[in-house]
C-alpha positions in Angstrom: -1.8 20.1 41.1 -1.7 19.1 44.4 -5.0 19.3 46.7 -5.4 18.4 50.3 -8.8 20.0 50.3 -12.4 18.7 49.6 -14.9 20.6 47.5 -18.2 20.4 49.3 -20.7 23.1 48.2 -22.0 24.3 45.0 -20.3 27.3 42.9 -21.2 30.8 42.5 -21.4 32.3 39.1 -18.1 34.2 38.3 -17.2 36.1 35.2 -14.2 34.5 33.1 -11.1 36.4 32.0 -8.2 34.9 30.0 -4.7 35.0 31.3 -2.7 38.2 31.0 1.0 38.5 30.4 3.2 41.2 29.6 3.4 41.9 25.8 6.2 42.8 23.7 5.0 45.8 21.7 6.9 48.0 19.1 5.6 51.4 18.3 6.4 53.8 15.7 4.5 57.2 15.6 1.0 56.4 16.6 0.9 52.8 15.2 1.6 49.6 17.4 2.2 46.0 16.7 1.5 43.2 19.0 4.0 40.4 18.6 2.6 38.0 21.2 -0.5 37.6 23.2 -2.9 35.0 24.4 -4.8 32.9 21.7 -7.8 30.8 21.5 -7.3 27.3 23.2 -8.7 24.6 21.0 -10.1 22.1 23.6 -9.4 18.5 23.6 -11.6 15.6 24.8 -9.7 14.5 27.6 -11.1 10.9 27.7 -10.9 10.1 24.0 -8.1 12.3 23.1 -9.5 13.9 20.3 -9.6 17.6 19.3 -12.6 19.4 18.4 -12.8 21.6 15.3 -11.7 25.4 15.7 -14.9 27.2 16.6 -13.8 30.4 14.6 -11.0 32.2 13.3 -9.0 34.3 15.6 -10.2 38.0 15.8 -7.7 40.4 16.7 -8.1 44.2 16.8 -5.7 47.0 17.9 -6.8 50.1 19.7 -4.7 52.7 18.0 -3.4 55.6 20.0 -0.3 57.8 20.4 0.2 56.3 23.8 3.2 54.1 24.0 2.1 52.8 27.3 -0.7 50.6 26.8 -2.3 48.5 24.3 -5.8 46.9 24.1 -6.1 43.6 22.3 -9.2 41.8 21.5 -9.0 38.2 21.3 -12.2 36.2 20.3 -14.2 39.3 21.4 -12.7 39.2 25.2 -10.5 42.3 26.0 -7.0 41.5 27.2 -5.0 44.3 28.7 -1.4 44.1 27.7 1.3 46.4 29.2 4.4 47.3 27.5 7.6 47.2 29.4 8.5 50.4 31.3 11.2 52.3 29.7 13.0 52.7 32.9 13.1 48.9 33.3 10.5 48.6 36.1 8.3 45.5 36.2 5.6 46.5 38.6 2.8 43.9 38.7 5.0 41.3 37.0 6.4 38.0 38.7 10.3 38.1 39.0 12.1 37.0 35.8 8.9 36.4 33.9 6.3 38.2 31.6 3.5 37.0 33.8 1.3 39.9 35.1 -0.3 39.4 38.4 -3.8 40.9 37.7 -5.1 40.7 41.2 -3.0 39.7 44.2 -4.9 37.2 46.3 -4.6 37.8 50.0 -5.1 34.4 51.8 -3.8 34.5 55.3 -5.3 37.8 56.5 -8.6 39.5 56.3 -10.8 36.5 55.8 -12.5 33.9 57.9 -10.6 30.5 58.2 -12.9 27.4 58.3 -12.1 24.0 60.0 -10.7 22.6 56.8 -8.5 25.5 56.1 -6.7 25.3 59.4 -6.5 21.4 59.2 -4.9 21.6 56.0 -2.4 24.5 56.9 -1.8 22.4 60.3 -0.7 19.3 58.3 1.5 21.3 55.8 3.1 23.1 58.8 3.5 19.9 60.8 5.4 18.2 57.9 7.6 21.1 57.5 8.5 21.4 61.1 9.2 17.5 61.2 11.6 17.9 58.3 13.7 20.4 60.4 14.9 17.6 62.6 16.6 15.9 59.5 20.2 17.2 60.1 20.1 15.9 63.6 18.8 12.4 62.9 20.5 11.5 59.6 21.5 7.9 58.7 21.9 6.5 55.3 19.0 3.9 55.8 16.7 6.7 56.6 18.0 8.9 53.7 17.5 6.0 51.2 14.0 5.3 52.6 12.9 8.9 51.7 14.6 8.5 48.1 12.5 5.4 47.7 9.4 6.7 48.9 9.9 9.9 46.8 9.8 7.5 43.6 6.9 5.3 45.0 4.7 8.3 46.2 5.8 10.9 43.7 6.3 9.1 40.4 3.9 5.9 40.7 1.5 7.8 43.0 1.1 11.3 41.8 2.5 11.8 38.3 1.5 8.3 36.9 -1.6 7.5 39.0 -3.3 10.7 40.1 -2.4 12.7 37.1 -2.0 10.7 33.9 -4.0 7.7 34.7 -6.9 9.1 36.8 -7.2 12.7 35.8 -6.7 12.5 32.0 -7.2 8.6 31.3 -4.0 8.7 29.2 -3.7 4.8 29.6 -5.3 1.8 31.1 -4.0 -0.7 33.6 -5.7 -3.9 35.4 -7.8 -2.7 38.3 -5.7 -4.2 41.0 -2.6 -2.1 39.4 -4.6 1.1 38.9 -5.7 0.7 42.8 -2.2 -0.1 43.9 -0.8 3.0 42.1 -3.6 5.1 43.5 -2.7 4.0 47.1 0.8 5.0 46.5 -0.5 8.4 45.7 -2.6 8.7 49.0 0.8 8.2 50.9 2.0 11.4 49.3 -0.6 13.2 51.5 -1.8 15.6 48.9 -5.5 14.4 49.2 -7.5 11.5 48.2 -7.9 10.6 44.6 -11.5 11.9 44.2 -10.8 15.5 45.2 -7.3 15.7 43.8 -8.4 14.8 40.3 -11.5 17.1 40.6 -9.3 19.9 41.3 -6.9 19.1 38.5 -9.6 18.7 36.0 -11.0 22.1 37.0 -7.6 23.7 36.6 -7.6 22.4 32.9 -11.2 23.5 32.3 -10.7 27.1 33.6 -6.8 27.3 33.2 -5.4 30.8 34.1 -9.0 32.3 34.3 -11.0 33.8 37.3 -12.3 30.2 37.9 -8.8 28.5 38.0 -8.2 27.1 41.5 -4.6 28.0 41.4 -3.2 30.4 38.6 -0.2 32.7 39.1 -2.6 35.6 37.8 -3.2 36.0 41.5 0.3 35.7 42.7 3.2 33.1 42.5 2.7 32.0 46.0 -0.9 31.6 45.7 -0.5 29.4 42.6 2.2 27.5 44.6 0.6 26.6 47.7 -1.5 29.1 49.5 -4.7 28.3 47.5 -4.8 25.1 49.4 -5.7 27.0 52.6 -8.8 29.0 51.1 -11.3 26.3 50.4 -14.3 28.7 50.3 -12.7 30.3 47.3 -12.2 27.0 45.7 -15.6 26.0 46.3 -17.1 29.2 45.1 -15.2 28.9 41.7 -15.6 25.3 41.1 -18.2 23.7 43.3 -18.7 20.2 44.2 -16.4 17.5 42.6 -19.0 16.7 39.9 -16.4 16.1 37.2 -15.2 12.7 38.9 -18.2 10.7 38.4 -15.9 7.8 36.8 -14.3 7.6 40.3 -17.2 8.1 42.5 -18.8 4.9 40.9 -15.9 2.8 42.4 -16.1 1.8 45.9 -12.4 1.7 46.3 -12.1 5.4 45.7 -15.0 6.2 47.9 -13.3 4.2 50.7 -10.1 6.2 50.3 -12.0 9.5 50.3 -13.5 8.4 53.7 -10.5 7.2 55.4 -7.8 9.0 53.7 -6.0 10.5 56.5 -5.7 7.2 58.4 -3.4 5.7 55.8 -0.5 8.2 55.9 -0.9 8.0 59.8 -0.3 4.1 59.7 2.5 4.5 57.3 4.4 6.8 59.9 3.5 4.3 62.7 5.0 1.6 60.7 8.2 3.6 59.8 8.6 4.5 63.5 8.3 0.9 64.5 11.0 0.0 61.7 13.6 2.6 62.2 12.7 5.0 65.1 12.6 8.7 64.8 15.2 9.0 61.9 12.7 7.1 59.7 9.9 9.2 60.8 11.6 12.4 60.0 13.1 11.3 56.6 10.4 8.9 55.5 7.5 11.1 56.5 8.7 14.8 57.0 11.7 15.2 54.5 10.0 13.1 51.6 6.5 14.6 52.0 7.7 18.1 51.9 9.9 17.5 48.9 7.1 15.9 47.0 4.8 18.8 48.0 7.0 21.6 46.6 7.9 19.7 43.6 4.2 19.0 42.7 3.4 22.6 43.6 6.1 23.8 41.3 4.1 22.4 38.5 1.3 24.8 39.4 3.5 27.7 39.9 6.9 27.6 38.0 5.5 26.0 35.1 2.9 28.8 34.6 5.7 31.4 35.0 9.0 30.2 33.7 10.1 28.5 30.7 9.1 28.4 27.0 5.8 27.7 25.1 6.1 25.2 22.2 2.4 25.2 21.6 -0.6 27.6 20.8 -2.4 26.7 24.1 -3.8 30.1 25.0 -2.7 29.7 28.7 0.3 30.5 30.7 1.7 26.8 30.6 5.4 26.6 29.9 8.0 23.9 29.4 10.4 23.9 32.2 13.3 21.6 32.1 14.4 21.8 35.7 10.9 21.0 37.0 10.6 18.2 34.5 13.9 16.6 36.2 12.5 17.0 39.7 8.8 16.0 38.9 9.4 12.9 36.7 8.7 14.8 33.4 5.6 16.8 34.6 7.6 19.9 33.8 6.9 19.6 30.3 3.9 21.4 30.9 3.1 23.4 27.9 3.2 20.0 25.9 0.8 18.7 28.7 -1.6 21.6 28.2 -1.4 21.4 24.6 -2.3 17.4 24.6 -3.9 16.7 27.9 -4.8 13.2 27.0 -1.2 12.3 26.2 0.6 9.6 28.4 3.8 11.2 27.2 4.7 14.8 28.2 8.4 14.9 27.1 7.6 14.9 23.3 11.0 15.4 21.9 13.8 13.0 22.3 15.8 15.0 24.6 13.0 15.9 27.1 13.4 13.4 29.7 10.3 11.9 31.0 10.6 9.4 33.6 6.9 8.9 34.2 6.5 8.2 30.3 9.4 5.5 30.7 7.6 3.7 33.3 4.3 3.8 31.3 6.2 2.5 28.1 7.5 -0.3 30.3 4.0 -1.2 31.4 2.8 -1.2 27.9 5.7 -3.5 26.6 5.0 -5.9 29.3 1.3 -5.8 28.4 0.1 -4.2 31.8 -0.7 -0.7 30.0 -3.2 -0.6 27.1 -5.0 2.2 25.3 -1.9 4.3 25.6 -2.7 7.6 24.1 -0.4 10.0 22.3 -0.9 13.1 20.0 -0.8 12.4 16.3 1.0 14.5 13.8 -2.2 16.0 12.6 -3.2 17.2 16.2 0.5 18.7 16.6 -0.1 20.7 13.4 -3.4 22.1 14.7 -1.6 23.2 18.1 1.5 24.7 16.5 1.9 28.4 16.4 2.5 28.3 12.7 -1.2 27.3 12.3 
């Protein structure tokens, strides 16, 4: 979900493969029954919030053999390898406490050439982590509450409400002055400018958990969590230029933020130091930025590894309650992948979604319009029973 990188060149053609997970299989003699595997993902129009008709009925075939170790399932004509749990309890190739199988572990740090952007991105991330280490030695309550306040402003208003639900998926509309204010809050999260962040996220939904997904746990948990940020060439090869953000490129404000992006967090850091000295810098920049980093990255990693699937999305997205608490409702990730256009991610009454509460408040006050939510018909189409 977070991106500090820019996509600058055209993609190379790559084959696509669906997500792989460990599959529960029961065997008797030479017959096998597949209880759960990836389904076709009915696509939604992100801008209009409309679901396209199903292209075809699901095709499933079972390669019957006397082996209890492996089954080949065919979904929509694409082969998916499914591994049965080892009788001795071994989980080689799986992510800890999950049924997600790492198809190919991506090595980012060694055995490749680092470009200037890779080193700059890694340098910024490392610098923020090092700065946060001073926190125990420079604690005071004003600095602590400053970090909490900026966590809400940059994390909730900036990343989840603006970059994600408003700009990436156009889940609602607000007046331009307010849209630009929220987007500027997102810039202060130090996760990239709106154009590049939104482009990467839209590509994630377009190629979710396939070979062209910028960050999928099928290449390892830590790759999906953060190390993909330091391999810009791979992202460029898979996705290419940010050609999916024409709506933002047409607006001078977002072009301005793209060209001057790094100056704005630096200016905030200088301001905080002037107001409260080194403790404000440590807590308001270091601790707060690292906290928001990892909470945002958990949506990419943990929410594709741990949790439950309520909807037939055909990818690895999960609803994860503890990520939802930390990330202002973003952890209801399977809900989001089922209804990408929805301004509300916590679809059940008990699914706390603080970002939706803010959007609802804006709607009640007349500032948010065209707020999109899934209809009952769309929910039925995405239900597993259908």
